[in-house]
C-alpha positions in Angstrom: 129.9 100.8 81.5 132.1 97.7 80.9 134.0 96.2 83.6 138.1 96.9 83.7 139.6 93.9 82.0 143.4 94.5 81.9 146.3 92.0 82.3 146.9 93.5 85.6 144.4 92.2 88.5 145.5 95.5 90.6 145.0 97.7 87.8 141.7 96.4 87.2 140.8 96.9 90.9 142.0 100.4 90.8 139.9 101.1 87.6 136.9 99.6 89.0 137.4 102.0 92.3 137.7 105.0 90.0 134.4 103.9 87.9 132.0 103.4 91.3 133.2 107.2 92.2 132.7 108.6 88.7 129.8 110.5 87.7 128.2 107.5 86.1 129.1 105.3 89.1 127.4 103.8 92.2 125.5 106.4 94.0 126.4 104.8 97.5 130.0 104.9 96.6 129.9 108.5 95.4 128.5 109.4 98.7 131.5 108.1 100.8 133.9 110.0 102.8 137.1 108.9 104.3 135.0 108.8 107.6 132.0 107.3 106.8 133.7 104.2 105.7 136.0 103.9 109.0 133.3 101.1 109.9 133.6 99.1 106.7 137.4 99.1 107.0 137.3 98.0 111.0 135.0 95.2 109.8 136.9 94.1 106.9 139.6 93.9 109.3 138.3 91.9 112.0 136.8 89.3 109.2 140.3 89.0 108.0 141.5 88.1 111.6 138.4 85.8 112.1 139.5 83.6 108.9 143.1 83.4 110.1 142.1 82.4 113.7 139.8 79.6 112.1 142.5 78.3 109.5 139.9 79.3 106.3 142.1 79.6 103.6 139.3 79.9 101.4 137.6 82.9 102.9 140.9 84.3 104.1 141.5 85.3 100.2 138.1 86.5 99.9 138.6 88.8 103.2 142.0 89.9 102.1 140.4 90.8 98.9 137.7 93.0 100.6 140.3 94.8 102.7 142.4 95.4 99.8 139.3 97.3 98.2 139.2 99.2 101.6 142.9 100.5 100.7 142.0 101.1 97.1 139.0 103.3 97.8 140.7 105.2 100.5 143.5 105.9 98.1 140.8 107.2 95.3 139.1 109.4 97.6 142.7 110.8 98.6 143.5 111.1 94.9 140.3 113.0 94.0 141.4 115.7 96.8 145.2 115.9 95.1 146.6 114.3 98.0 148.0 111.0 97.5 147.5 108.1 95.0 147.6 104.2 95.6 151.1 104.3 93.6 152.3 106.7 96.5 150.7 104.5 99.3 153.0 101.5 97.8 156.0 103.1 97.2 156.0 104.3 100.4 155.5 101.4 102.4 158.0 99.5 100.3 160.7 102.3 101.2 159.9 102.3 104.8 160.1 98.5 105.1 163.4 98.5 103.2 164.8 101.2 105.7 163.3 99.3 108.5 165.2 96.1 107.8 168.9 97.1 107.4 169.4 93.5 108.8 167.7 92.3 105.7 168.8 94.6 102.9 172.1 95.9 104.6 174.1 95.0 107.5 173.2 91.7 108.4 175.2 91.6 111.7 174.1 92.3 115.1 170.2 91.5 114.8 169.8 87.9 116.5 166.5 87.9 117.9 162.8 89.3 117.3 163.2 91.4 120.4 166.1 92.9 118.8 164.5 93.6 115.4 161.7 95.6 117.6 163.9 97.6 119.3 165.9 98.6 116.3 162.6 99.3 114.6 161.5 102.0 117.3 164.8 103.5 116.8 164.6 104.0 113.2 160.9 105.0 113.5 162.0 107.9 115.6 164.5 108.7 113.1 162.4 108.5 110.3 160.2 111.4 112.2 163.1 113.5 112.9 164.8 113.2 109.4 161.0 114.3 107.9 161.0 117.1 110.3 157.7 115.6 111.9 156.8 118.2 114.8 158.6 116.3 118.0 157.6 118.6 120.5 156.0 115.7 122.3 158.9 114.0 123.4 157.3 111.3 125.7 158.0 107.8 124.6 154.2 107.2 124.5 154.0 109.8 121.8 152.5 108.2 118.3 150.5 105.5 119.9 147.1 105.9 118.2 144.4 106.7 120.5 141.8 105.1 117.9 143.4 101.6 118.7 141.0 99.3 120.7 141.6 99.7 124.4 143.2 96.3 125.2 145.7 96.7 122.1 146.3 100.4 123.2 147.2 99.3 126.6 149.3 96.7 125.6 151.5 99.2 123.4 151.8 101.7 126.2 153.3 99.1 128.3 155.6 97.6 125.8 156.7 101.2 125.7 157.7 101.7 128.7 159.0 98.3 129.5 161.6 99.0 126.7 162.8 101.7 129.2 162.9 99.9 132.4 159.4 101.0 133.9 158.0 97.6 134.7 158.3 95.0 137.5 161.1 92.6 137.5 159.1 89.4 137.9 155.7 87.9 137.3 155.0 87.6 140.9 155.4 91.6 141.2 152.4 92.1 138.8 150.5 89.2 140.3 150.9 90.9 144.0 149.7 94.1 142.5 146.9 92.2 141.0 145.5 91.3 144.3 146.3 94.6 145.8 144.3 95.9 143.2 141.6 94.0 143.8 141.3 94.6 147.4 140.9 98.4 146.4 138.0 97.4 144.2 136.5 95.4 147.0 136.6 98.2 149.3 134.9 100.8 146.6 132.3 97.9 146.0 131.4 97.6 149.7 130.8 101.3 149.9 128.1 100.8 147.2 126.3 98.5 149.2 125.6 94.8 149.1 127.2 92.5 146.8 124.3 90.5 146.9 122.4 93.1 144.7 121.7 91.8 141.3 123.4 94.9 139.8 124.9 98.1 141.1 124.6 101.4 140.3 127.5 103.1 138.4 130.2 104.7 140.2 133.2 106.3 139.0 135.5 105.1 141.7 134.3 101.7 141.0 135.1 102.4 137.3 138.3 103.6 138.0 139.7 100.7 140.2 138.1 98.2 137.8 140.0 100.2 135.1 143.3 99.7 136.9 142.6 95.8 137.0 141.9 95.8 133.2 145.1 97.5 132.8 147.2 95.3 135.1 145.6 92.3 133.3 146.9 93.2 130.1 150.4 93.7 132.0 150.2 90.5 133.2 149.4 88.8 129.8 152.5 90.4 128.6 154.7 88.9 131.6 153.2 85.6 130.8 154.1 85.7 127.0 150.2 85.9 125.9 148.6 88.2 123.3 145.6 90.0 125.8 143.5 90.4 122.7 143.9 86.9 121.2 143.4 85.3 125.0 140.1 87.3 125.4 138.8 86.2 121.9 139.4 82.5 122.9 137.8 82.9 125.9 134.9 84.3 124.1 135.0 81.5 121.9 135.1 78.9 124.3 132.0 80.6 126.3 130.4 80.6 122.9 130.8 77.1 122.2 129.7 76.0 125.7 126.7 78.0 125.8 125.5 77.0 122.0 125.8 73.2 123.3 123.8 74.3 126.7 120.9 75.7 124.5 121.1 72.4 122.9 120.7 70.5 125.8 117.8 73.1 126.8 116.1 72.5 123.7 116.0 68.8 124.2 113.7 69.3 127.2 110.8 71.0 125.3 111.4 74.0 127.4 113.4 77.5 127.0 116.3 79.0 129.4 114.0 81.1 131.3 111.8 77.9 132.4 114.8 76.4 134.1 116.3 77.5 137.2 119.6 78.8 137.5 120.8 75.3 139.4 119.5 73.7 136.2 121.3 75.7 134.0 124.4 75.3 135.3 124.2 71.4 135.3 123.3 71.6 131.6 126.9 74.3 131.9 128.5 71.6 133.1 127.2 68.7 130.6 128.5 71.2 127.7 131.9 71.4 129.2 132.0 67.9 129.5 131.1 67.3 126.1 133.5 69.8 124.5 136.6 68.0 126.7 135.6 64.7 125.0 135.4 66.3 121.3 
């Protein structure tokens, strides 16, 4: 078959998606389901994030296209089973965004900050559910937070929700003091396990529980410091990777491998790598 060639890029993409799923289409695409392509949806989403953080406009354009194809593909799957179409998706999100921005498309008074916008957004979102007759048996303010979110992101959303209802430390110092308290509780459980001089300790559910409390509290501390925890950790990953790649280069110059050097020697290479990055 010939590729679509209309004057509308989006119609071409929709027709191509349909062609791939047709009897004469691609064997792989015809085998897919909503569930089977979830990994691809997640991968494309993270690739978009990566290009944004790198400021790579050329590849951002490409990755946004890949993500858009994921949306058209899921819409095609839904249309085949009579659930909804791509036009329904576009129409619904358009109407929802108009409704949730009354300060733009309606009364522009009373909204003066981004925080006020988010508060209004949550109220309108809840009202939408009530108007649509969505089951509201779960009255918790935590209802509706997707369980499939990455753990750090879900933790941030949980804490943001409860904070809006007054369940929060009044100061940063309160969170920091709690953090130190949690470290002490983790230390107690670690001491029960054995010597911390061990190369690795066996799994213990109590240690996992205390470590989880620390992770959760770190997310809260990040929020108190106006730092996005996911972005913060990604930047820490990038910093470590950059330093380690430099360390590998320094080790390679010695004609030896990483395992040929002692930890003390590797630490010196690490310090050299840190210094080089500071001077770039």
